[in-house]
N, C-alpha and C positions, 0 to 999 in steps of 0.2 A: 614116664621115661630117660630113657639112657642121655646121661648130659654126654655136653659134646667138650670137652677138655682142649684146654685153649690153644694144647700143639697140637691135638687130633684136629681143632680149628681151623687153625693159620696152615697144615700141608692139605686140607682139604678145599681150603678157599684157593692156595697155592695151586693144587693139582687143574680145579676151573677155571682160575686165569690159565692157565696155559691151553686150554682146547680154543683149536681156530675158529669155533663158532662168536666164545665171546669176543676174540680179535674182530670179527668181523662186525659183534655189533656194540664195539668201541669204534668202528669207526665211521660205521653207519650213525649215530655221535657228533662226530668227528662233523662230519660235509654234513648235516643235516642242523648246523645251529639258526639260519634263516627259516628253514622252516618252524624252527618251532618257537620263533620268537614273532612269528608271524599269526602260529593258533594263539597266541597267545596276549596279542592285540586286537585279534579277534574277538576271542570269549569273553575280555577285557570289557566289549565294549555292546555288552548281554548284560541287563540287570539280574540279579541275583537275591534279593531282600531275603532275610528269611523268611516261613511259607509263601514264597516264590520263585522259585528255583524252575520251572516247567520251562525255560526255553534254553538253559542251559540244558537240563535233559535233555533235550532233543538233540543238543550238540554234542554233547556230548555219546549218545548212541550211534549218531551218524561216525562222531570219529572214530569208533569202534568198530564199525563196520569196514572206513576206509584199511585199519591197518590189520584190517583178517581172521577178528579176532571171532569164536562162535559163541553158542546162544546167547548171543547178546538180549536182557531183557529188562526191564522197567518196571520196578515194582508200582504200588500203589501211594505209595509217598514219593516217589520222582526219584529213588534211586536205581543207577544203570547198573548190570552188572553183564562183565561178560568172562570167557575163558579161554584162557591156553596150556592143552593137557600135553600132559608126558604119557608115551606107550604104556606106558602104566596103568593109566587109569581112564584108560578107555570110556568109559560106561558111566564116570563120575558119579563114582559112589567113596572115592577115597577119600587120603586128610588132604585139605588146600590151604594155600599160603593163601591170603589179603595183601595187595598193596593196594593203597587206596587215597583218594584222596576229596576234600569239600568242596562243593558246587557251592553254595550259597555267600556271601558276605556281608558286611554289616552295615550298607549301604540300603534308605529306603529310596523304594521305589522311583522316585520322582527326582533323585539323584542324579544327578550330569555325568555321562556317561561319554569321557571324546578321549581316549588315553592318547597320547601323544611317545610316537617312536621314532627314535632316533638313532641311528648303529644301534648300537644293542645294550641301548637307555629306553625303556618302555614307565612311563609316567602317568597316571589317574588313579582315581576309587577303586582299590580292591586288584590291581597288577600283580601285586608278589603275592597278598592272603585271598586268596588263596589259588589267583589263576595259574602262580608259578607253581604249586603242588599240582594244578590238574596236569598242564600239560607236560610237567615231568615225566606225570605217569603216563598219559599219552606215548612222549620219545621210548621209555623203555619198553609199553606196548609192541611199536611200530619197531627196533632195532634187535627185539624178541623177535617177533613175527619174521624179519626180511634175511634173518639169518639163524634162526634155528631147526628144523624139522621135528617133525614131537618126538622121534627116537632119540634127537643127540638132545633134551635139557633131559633133569633127574627123573626118573622112572619113580611109579607108586604115588604121586599128588599130584595135584592141579595148582593151574598158578590161573589167582582168580583176582579183575583188576573191576573198581568197583569206585565211582562216583556217588560220592554221596550230598545229603541233602541233611539241613541240617544242624550245622556242628556251632555257627553261631550267637552268641547274642540268646533269646527265647526258643533259640530252636531245640536249647538243651539238647544236643547230638541225640535228636531223635535219629536221624538217619541210622545211624552207625547201633545207635539201639535195637532198631529192626531188625539190624543182618545179623546180629546175635538171639534175635528171636523171635523173626520169621521167615528166612528166607532159608530156600533149598540149601545152603552151608553152615547153616545151625548146626552142631553139634560135630559137624567137620572141620573145623578150623585149630589148625594146627601153630600159627601165628600170626602176626597180624603189622605191616610194615604202616603208618602211614607217614602221606607226605604232603607236609605242612609249612608251605613261602618258600624263603631260599636258606643259603648258606651248605656246609659241606663237611664241619669239621663238630658239629652238636650231635647230642641224642636227648631225647627228654623220654626220661624209662624213672619217673617217676612223676604220676599223676597228681597235679593239685588238686583237692577236693572245693568244690565253692557250693552254698543255699542261695537260694534267690530267691525275696516273698517279695510280693505288691500289700501294701498296708493302705486301706483306705476307710477312710470315715465320715460315717453323712450325720446331718441335723437339720433340721427344718431351714435352716436358713432365714434373711427377712432384709429390712432396709437398716443399712447401718447407724440412722438418726433414734429413727420412732421403732424400732428391736433393738439398740441398747442391750447389751446385758445377755444374749441369746447367743450361747454358746460356738462357740468359731471353730470350725473342722480346722481350718489351718494353723491356727493357733494350739490348740490340741496334740495335733501329730507333729506339729516342733515341739512340746514341748517332751513328747516321748522320744522323736529323737536326740536331743538334748542330753534324756535320760541317756539309754542306749550309748551315746558318744563317753558318756562316765564308767562305761565299763570295761573293769582293766580287760585288755585284753588276751593277756596271758599274767601267771601267778608266780612268775620268777623264770630270768634270760634266760633257761635251759629250756622251755617249752620250745614246741614246733612254731613258728611264727602263725600270726594271724592276720587276716583284715576285715577291715568293712567299712563298704562303700555305699552312700545313699548316692541314686543314682539318675533319679527322675523326682519333684516336687510337683504336680497338680494339682489345681484347682480354680474356682472363685470363678467367676463370670463380670466382674468390674470392682473401682475402688469405692464404690460407696453400696459396695451389698455382699452382709454377713452370707458367705460361701454355701450351698448346699451339703458340699463335700470336697474332698482332699484327699487326693492318691499319693504315695509314697513308695521307690520300686530300690531295693538293698539286695546288695552282694558280700557275702561271707562268705573268705576263701582260709583255707589251713588245709596243712598232709592228715590233721589230725584227726578224724570223725569226730570225738569226744566236744573238740574245742567248738565245733562247729553246733552240736546237739547243746552246748552251755549257752552259745550265746542265741541261738532259736529262743530259748526260753529264759534269754533275757530279753530280746523283742516285744514276746507276748507279757510280762510283768510290764515292760513301761509302757505296751497300750494301752493293758485293761487299767492299769495305773493313772491315766494320762486321762482316761476316756469316764473311769469313776468318780475321781474326783469332780470333771466337769459338771457331768451327772448330777452329784451331792448339791454342787454350789448353784446350779439353774431349780432345783428344790429348795433351798434354803432361802435362792430368792423370793421364788412365787408369786412371780412378776405374772401377769395376764397375759396372753398371747393372741391378737383374735379371740379374744373374747374368752375364752376356751378356757383360762385360766392352768394354762399348761407353757409349760416354754420347748415343751417335746424333749424326745426321749433320745439321745447323740451311741448312736451303732458302732461298731468299728469290723472288720472281715480281714484277716492275714489269708491269702492265701500265695502257698507252693509254687515258684512259678520255675521254676530250675532246681534239678541237683546233680552234679557231679560228684562219682565214687572219687575217694583218695584212694589211690596203691602204687605200690613201685614193684618195678621188672629185677628179681632177687639176682644180686650179686652172680650168683652159678646157673644161670641163665641160659641155655644154652645160643637162643639170640645173642645177649648182651657179649658170649665169647663169640659170634661168628662178625656180630660186627667188629669186637679189637683185632680179631683178624683181617678183618677187611682193609681196615683204617689202615692197618700196619703194613699189609700189602702197595697202597697205594700212599704212603708215606705220607696218613695224616696219624690226629691226635685228639685221639676219641675227649668232650668234651659233656660232660654226662650233666643234666640240667631238669629242671622241677618246670610243668608247666600242665596247663588247662588245655586238651587236645581231644582229637575220636581215640585216642590209644588210652583216654580213662577206664572206658568198657571194657575192653577186654583185660586191661591189665584188672580190673575188678572183679573177671571173672575168670582169672585164675594162668589168661592165658599171655603167652608173650606176644607183647605187642611194644613198637618203639615209635613216636615219631619224629621224622626226619626232616630237612631242608632240601628241597631239589637242589643243590647250587644258586651258584653266583649270588648277586647279592641283593637286599632291600631296604628299603626305612619309609617311615609314615606310614605306617598300616594303622588300621582304621580312620585315617584323614584322608582328606580331597588331594592332598598333595603326597602320597604314595608312590613310591619308585620303586623300578626294578634295576639292575645291571645284568647282562648276563654273561657279565666276565666272569669264566670257572665255574659256569654251569656242568661245562661237561665233566670235569673233576666231580661234582656230587653226583649226576648223574650214571658215572660207572660207581658211585659206590654203592647206590642205589641198586645200579644193577646184579652185581656183581653181591650182594647182600640177599636176595629174592633169590638169587640162586644154591646160593649157599644152603641158606635155610628152606628152600623146595627140595633140596637133594635130601638134608637132616626130616625133613615132615616126611616124604617116601620113604622113611627105613624105618621110621615111627610105625607106618601100618601095617 
């Protein structure tokens, strides 16, 4: 693909910004702030835990229909697609640019959802991450549909809107993986813009990799007194985690940052019962795949050593249990429950050139950041991708005290809309 030079990118963005339909689209964003905030409050009241996004998928499809988009389809796992085509891509066979936002939240299905809207401020679980991104995408769709005819948008490529599932937690990016593995657009995606949360002056261009594991240790269990000496899975898993905690995260300060987190530990039935099982979930993160592999090896070694030591000690004691002369066998499983690839948008990417040009035109300053978002998948496949905020401000993400302020949302959405059109023009020239 021919690269879009920085000077060329700025001149093309400037030319786009002078078009009358774009001014009309910007005006739509200016006049409909309350409507967008209403969508956000409505969406935030719909539960969407990982693997439970069905109601939001239905809501998304209906909002796409109201915007007048074409080819609205919900796939087998709940991703919702809609098309906005240019005149040069009527058949829907050329390159496409994706604009997506994840529908799911981190909150369990029984979490009380009662968003409170006061003026330009919304409070409640998930109001920013990612209700802000979803309604930002929807606002861009309405602004384009109300302002641009099919012959007025850049020729040769189609813009695809996607409300996707499975970004958070154990969803493990399953929604966007499905887009690239088994959607009508797979193999045709020229660029991907992800909307996630608030903000107008940052861009996630480096994908933070992560690997997540669930460790389970099982044993015979028993009574805390009469079966004393029976190996205790909670103690064994604690010893393994303690060993892992002493593994150096990096060999020297020059190496990429690595983090290890034990997120949950579960096991046991009562204070006077030796548990039959214990389970822990772990999250490893780094920008370096080799560091993640090193930690995975260390985890396996720590668990194997702890279990072997417990079984060896039990055999040496050789105390009868239930008259069968054996303490039973301690067993373990280590299950991979998440794998987000690490990657980075190249410094000479046409998408990065276009983003900087857009920010320059709007008087913004791009702050490039590291993060774990839906953009991990396209970046790992070598497809230009970036994750942006959808304007406004927010805080308290992943807590029940989450909040969002629509102050300066309009500026963030102008940024998204102009970047989308710039990449649509670029993609059309590649086909």
